[in-house]
DSSP file (Angstrom, degrees, kcal/mol; ACC not computed):
  #  RESIDUE AA STRUCTURE BP1 BP2  ACC     N-H-->O    O-->H-N    N-H-->O    O-->H-N    TCO  KAPPA ALPHA  PHI   PSI    X-CA   Y-CA   Z-CA
    1    1 A X     >        0   0    0      0, 0.0     4,-2.2     0, 0.0     5,-0.2   0.000 360.0 360.0 360.0 -48.1  -27.0  -61.1  119.5
    2    2 A X  H  >  +     0   0    0      1,-0.2     4,-2.8     2,-0.2     5,-0.2   0.879 360.0  54.2 -59.5 -37.6  -24.4  -61.7  116.8
    3    3 A X  H  > S+     0   0    0      1,-0.2     4,-1.9     2,-0.2    -1,-0.2   0.901 107.5  50.0 -62.3 -41.6  -27.1  -62.7  114.4
    4    4 A X  H  > S+     0   0    0      2,-0.2     4,-0.6     1,-0.2    -2,-0.2   0.904 111.8  47.7 -64.2 -42.6  -28.9  -59.4  115.0
    5    5 A X  H ><>S+     0   0    0     -4,-2.2     3,-1.5     1,-0.2     5,-0.8   0.938 111.8  49.0 -66.2 -46.7  -25.7  -57.4  114.4
    6    6 A X  H ><5S+     0   0    0     -4,-2.8     3,-2.2     1,-0.3    -1,-0.2   0.851 102.1  64.1 -60.7 -32.6  -24.9  -59.2  111.3
    7    7 A X  H 3<5S+     0   0    0     -4,-1.9    -1,-0.3     1,-0.3    -2,-0.2   0.720  94.4  60.9 -62.0 -21.5  -28.5  -58.7  110.1
    8    8 A X  T <<5S-     0   0    0     -3,-1.5    -1,-0.3    -4,-0.6    -2,-0.2   0.360 117.1-116.3 -86.6   4.6  -27.7  -55.0  110.1
    9    9 A X  T < 5 +     0   0    0     -3,-2.2     2,-0.3     1,-0.2    -3,-0.2   0.900  63.1 150.4  61.3  44.5  -25.0  -55.7  107.5
   10   10 A X      < -     0   0    0     -5,-0.8     2,-0.3    -4,-0.1    -1,-0.2  -0.820  53.4-108.8-104.3 146.4  -22.1  -54.6  109.7
   11   11 A X        -     0   0    0     -2,-0.3     2,-0.4     2,-0.0    -5,-0.0  -0.569  40.7-160.3 -69.6 135.3  -18.6  -56.0  109.5
   12   12 A X        -     0   0    0     -2,-0.3     2,-0.5     2,-0.0    -1,-0.0  -0.969  18.2-165.3-125.8 133.6  -18.0  -58.1  112.5
   13   13 A X        -     0   0    0     -2,-0.4     2,-0.5     2,-0.0    -2,-0.0  -0.981  16.9-164.1-112.3 122.4  -14.8  -59.3  114.1
   14   14 A X        -     0   0    0     -2,-0.5     2,-0.5     2,-0.0    -2,-0.0  -0.915   6.4-159.2-112.2 129.3  -15.4  -62.1  116.6
   15   15 A X        -     0   0    0     -2,-0.5     2,-0.6    11,-0.0    -2,-0.0  -0.928  10.9-146.8-106.4 126.7  -12.8  -63.2  119.1
   16   16 A X        +     0   0    0     -2,-0.5    -2,-0.0     1,-0.1     0, 0.0  -0.822  17.1 179.9 -94.1 119.9  -13.2  -66.7  120.5
   17   17 A X    >   +     0   0    0     -2,-0.6     3,-2.1     2,-0.1     2,-0.2   0.377  39.3 124.4-100.9   3.6  -12.1  -66.8  124.2
   18   18 A X  T 3  S+     0   0    0      1,-0.3     3,-0.1     3,-0.0    -2,-0.1  -0.479  81.2  18.8 -64.1 131.1  -12.8  -70.5  124.6
   19   19 A X  T 3  S+     0   0    0      1,-0.4    -1,-0.3    -2,-0.2     2,-0.2   0.289  94.9 126.6  89.3  -9.6   -9.7  -72.2  125.8
   20   20 A X  S <  S-     0   0    0     -3,-2.1    -1,-0.4     1,-0.1     3,-0.1  -0.548  71.1 -99.4 -77.5 144.9   -8.1  -68.9  126.9
   21   21 A X    >   -     0   0    0     -2,-0.2     3,-2.1     1,-0.1     6,-0.3  -0.381  42.9 -98.1 -67.6 143.3   -6.9  -68.9  130.5
   22   22 A X  T 3  S+     0   0    0      1,-0.3    -1,-0.1    -2,-0.1     3,-0.1  -0.396 112.5   8.9 -59.1 132.5   -9.2  -67.3  133.0
   23   23 A X  T 3  S+     0   0    0     14,-0.1    -1,-0.3     1,-0.1    -2,-0.1   0.783 103.3 145.8  62.9  28.6   -8.0  -63.7  133.6
   24   24 A X    <>  -     0   0    0     -3,-2.1     4,-2.4     1,-0.0     5,-0.2  -0.013  68.5 -70.8 -81.7-167.6   -5.6  -64.2  130.7
   25   25 A X  H  > S+     0   0    0      1,-0.2     4,-2.1     2,-0.2     5,-0.2   0.835 130.3  51.1 -60.9 -36.9   -4.5  -61.5  128.2
   26   26 A X  H  > S+     0   0    0      2,-0.2     4,-2.3     1,-0.2    -1,-0.2   0.959 113.7  44.1 -67.2 -48.2   -7.8  -61.3  126.4
   27   27 A X  H  > S+     0   0    0     -6,-0.3     4,-2.5     1,-0.2    -2,-0.2   0.862 111.5  54.4 -66.2 -33.7   -9.8  -60.8  129.6
   28   28 A X  H  X S+     0   0    0     -4,-2.4     4,-2.0     2,-0.2    -1,-0.2   0.908 109.4  47.9 -62.2 -42.3   -7.2  -58.3  130.9
   29   29 A X  H  X S+     0   0    0     -4,-2.1     4,-2.4     2,-0.2     5,-0.2   0.907 111.1  50.4 -63.7 -43.0   -7.6  -56.3  127.7
   30   30 A X  H  X>S+     0   0    0     -4,-2.3     4,-3.1     1,-0.2     5,-0.8   0.924 110.0  50.6 -60.1 -45.1  -11.4  -56.4  128.0
   31   31 A X  H  X5S+     0   0    0     -4,-2.5     4,-1.1     4,-0.2    -1,-0.2   0.888 111.7  48.3 -61.8 -39.8  -11.2  -55.2  131.6
   32   32 A X  H  <5S+     0   0    0     -4,-2.0    -1,-0.2     1,-0.2    -2,-0.2   0.891 120.1  36.1 -68.7 -38.9   -8.9  -52.3  130.6
   33   33 A X  H  <5S+     0   0    0     -4,-2.4    15,-0.3     3,-0.1    -2,-0.2   0.817 136.3  14.6 -88.3 -29.4  -11.1  -51.2  127.7
   34   34 A X  H  <5S-     0   0    0     -4,-3.1    -3,-0.2     2,-0.3    -2,-0.2   0.576  91.9-119.6-120.4 -15.7  -14.6  -51.8  129.1
   35   35 A X  S  <<S+     0   0    0     -4,-1.1     2,-0.3    -5,-0.8    -4,-0.2   0.502  85.3  92.6  84.3   3.7  -14.2  -52.3  132.8
   36   36 A X        -     0   0    0     -6,-0.7    -2,-0.3     2,-0.1    -1,-0.3  -0.924  53.5-166.8-129.7 152.3  -15.7  -55.8  132.4
   37   37 A X        +     0   0    0     -2,-0.3   -14,-0.1    -7,-0.1    -6,-0.1   0.469  60.6 103.6-112.3  -7.9  -14.2  -59.3  131.9
   38   38 A X        -     0   0    0     -8,-0.1     2,-0.3     2,-0.1    -2,-0.1  -0.369  67.8-101.3 -74.4 154.9  -17.5  -61.1  131.0
   39   39 A X  S    S+     0   0    0     -2,-0.1     2,-0.2    12,-0.1    12,-0.1  -0.931  84.2  50.9-127.6 153.7  -18.3  -62.0  127.4
   40   40 A X        +     0   0    0     -2,-0.3    12,-0.8    10,-0.1     2,-0.4   0.478  65.3 173.6 -77.8 160.3  -19.8  -61.3  125.0
   41   41 A X  E     -A   51   0A   0     10,-0.2     2,-0.5    -2,-0.2    10,-0.2  -0.991  20.2-145.6-131.1 142.1  -18.9  -57.7  124.6
   42   42 A X  E     +A   50   0A   0      8,-2.9     7,-3.5    -2,-0.4     8,-1.3  -0.945  17.9 177.3-115.1 126.6  -19.8  -55.4  121.7
   43   43 A X  E     -A   48   0A   0     -2,-0.5     2,-0.4     5,-0.3     5,-0.2  -0.970   8.5-168.2-122.3 139.4  -17.4  -52.7  120.5
   44   44 A X  E >  S-A   47   0A   0      3,-2.5     3,-2.2    -2,-0.4    -2,-0.0  -0.995  79.3 -12.3-129.6 126.3  -18.1  -50.4  117.5
   45   45 A X  T 3  S-     0   0    0     -2,-0.4    -1,-0.1     1,-0.3     3,-0.1   0.904 130.0 -56.2  48.7  45.4  -15.2  -48.3  116.3
   46   46 A X  T 3  S+     0   0    0      1,-0.2     2,-0.5    -3,-0.0    -1,-0.3   0.505 112.4 123.6  67.6   7.3  -13.3  -49.1  119.5
   47   47 A X  E <   -A   44   0A   0     -3,-2.2    -3,-2.5    24,-0.1     2,-0.4  -0.865  66.0-122.8-101.7 129.0  -16.2  -47.8  121.6
   48   48 A X  E     +A   43   0A   0     -2,-0.5    -5,-0.3   -15,-0.3     3,-0.1  -0.530  31.6 175.3 -69.0 122.4  -17.7  -50.2  124.2
   49   49 A X  E     -     0   0A   0     -7,-3.5     2,-0.3    -2,-0.4    -6,-0.2   0.813  49.0 -85.0 -98.6 -38.7  -21.4  -50.6  123.5
   50   50 A X  E     -A   42   0A   0     -8,-1.3    -8,-2.9     4,-0.0    -1,-0.3  -0.924  35.9 -83.6 157.4 179.8  -22.3  -53.2  126.0
   51   51 A X  E  >  -A   41   0A   0     -2,-0.3     4,-2.5   -10,-0.2     5,-0.2  -0.242  59.6 -73.3-102.4-168.0  -22.6  -56.8  126.9
   52   52 A X  H  > S+     0   0    0    -12,-0.8     4,-2.5     1,-0.2     5,-0.2   0.921 130.8  47.6 -57.8 -49.4  -25.2  -59.5  126.3
   53   53 A X  H  > S+     0   0    0      1,-0.2     4,-2.3     2,-0.2    -1,-0.2   0.894 111.8  51.5 -62.0 -39.2  -27.7  -58.1  128.9
   54   54 A X  H  > S+     0   0    0      1,-0.2     4,-2.3     2,-0.2    -1,-0.2   0.925 111.1  47.3 -62.4 -45.0  -27.2  -54.6  127.5
   55   55 A X  H  X S+     0   0    0     -4,-2.5     4,-2.6     1,-0.2    -2,-0.2   0.883 110.5  52.1 -64.6 -40.1  -27.9  -55.8  123.9
   56   56 A X  H  X S+     0   0    0     -4,-2.5     4,-2.7     2,-0.2    -1,-0.2   0.904 109.4  50.1 -64.8 -40.8  -30.9  -57.8  125.0
   57   57 A X  H  X S+     0   0    0     -4,-2.3     4,-1.6     2,-0.2     6,-0.2   0.943 112.0  47.2 -60.8 -47.1  -32.4  -54.7  126.7
   58   58 A X  H  <>S+     0   0    0     -4,-2.3     5,-3.2     1,-0.2     6,-0.9   0.922 113.8  48.5 -60.6 -43.7  -31.9  -52.6  123.7
   59   59 A X  H ><5S+     0   0    0     -4,-2.6     3,-1.2     4,-0.2    -1,-0.2   0.912 110.8  49.0 -64.8 -41.7  -33.4  -55.3  121.4
   60   60 A X  H 3<5S+     0   0    0     -4,-2.7    -1,-0.2     1,-0.3    -2,-0.2   0.771 111.3  50.5 -71.3 -22.2  -36.4  -55.8  123.6
   61   61 A X  T 3<5S-     0   0    0     -4,-1.6    -1,-0.3    -5,-0.2    -2,-0.2   0.444 115.1-118.5 -89.2  -0.8  -37.0  -52.0  123.7
   62   62 A X  T < 5S+     0   0    0     -3,-1.2    -3,-0.2    -4,-0.3     4,-0.2   0.752  88.7 107.9  71.2  25.1  -36.7  -51.9  119.9
   63   63 A X     >< +     0   0    0     -5,-3.2     4,-2.2    -6,-0.2    -4,-0.2   0.340  40.2  96.6-115.7   5.3  -33.7  -49.7  120.2
   64   64 A X  H  > S+     0   0    0     -6,-0.9     4,-2.6     1,-0.2     5,-0.3   0.955  85.3  47.0 -61.8 -51.6  -30.8  -52.0  119.1
   65   65 A X  H  > S+     0   0    0      1,-0.2     4,-2.6     2,-0.2    -1,-0.2   0.913 114.6  46.3 -58.7 -46.7  -30.5  -51.0  115.5
   66   66 A X  H  > S+     0   0    0     -4,-0.2     4,-2.5     2,-0.2    -1,-0.2   0.873 112.2  51.0 -66.9 -36.1  -30.6  -47.3  116.3
   67   67 A X  H  X S+     0   0    0     -4,-2.2     4,-1.7     2,-0.2    -2,-0.2   0.914 113.6  44.4 -67.6 -41.5  -28.0  -47.6  119.1
   68   68 A X  H  X S+     0   0    0     -4,-2.6     4,-1.2    -5,-0.2    -2,-0.2   0.905 114.2  49.6 -69.1 -40.6  -25.6  -49.6  116.9
   69   69 A X  H  X S+     0   0    0     -4,-2.6     4,-1.4    -5,-0.3     3,-0.4   0.901 109.7  51.4 -63.7 -42.5  -26.2  -47.2  114.0
   70   70 A X  H  < S+     0   0    0     -4,-2.5    -1,-0.2     1,-0.2    -2,-0.2   0.859 106.3  55.2 -61.4 -36.7  -25.6  -44.2  116.2
   71   71 A X  H  < S+     0   0    0     -4,-1.7    -1,-0.2     1,-0.2    -2,-0.2   0.785 104.6  54.6 -70.2 -25.8  -22.3  -45.7  117.4
   72   72 A X  H  <        0   0    0     -4,-1.2    -1,-0.2    -3,-0.4    -2,-0.2   0.890 360.0 360.0 -69.9 -40.0  -21.1  -46.1  113.8
   73   73 A X     <        0   0    0     -4,-1.4    -1,-0.2     0, 0.0    -2,-0.2   0.458 360.0 360.0 -83.6 360.0  -21.6  -42.4  113.0
């Protein structure tokens, strides 16, 4: 997923949660902003776009690029 997003020439900020405590501050923030604690999660301009399954569905439908581009504008 990250490779696809970078392929669209978008700036990416990646947060690594490996080693973070389960239900720690990062996951609490994710829960507050997206309603989910699972990762990965994609946000564009602070708007939650979706998780891994959501991105895979968009990609398989050929709609990933347009969804990401629409979120930017």
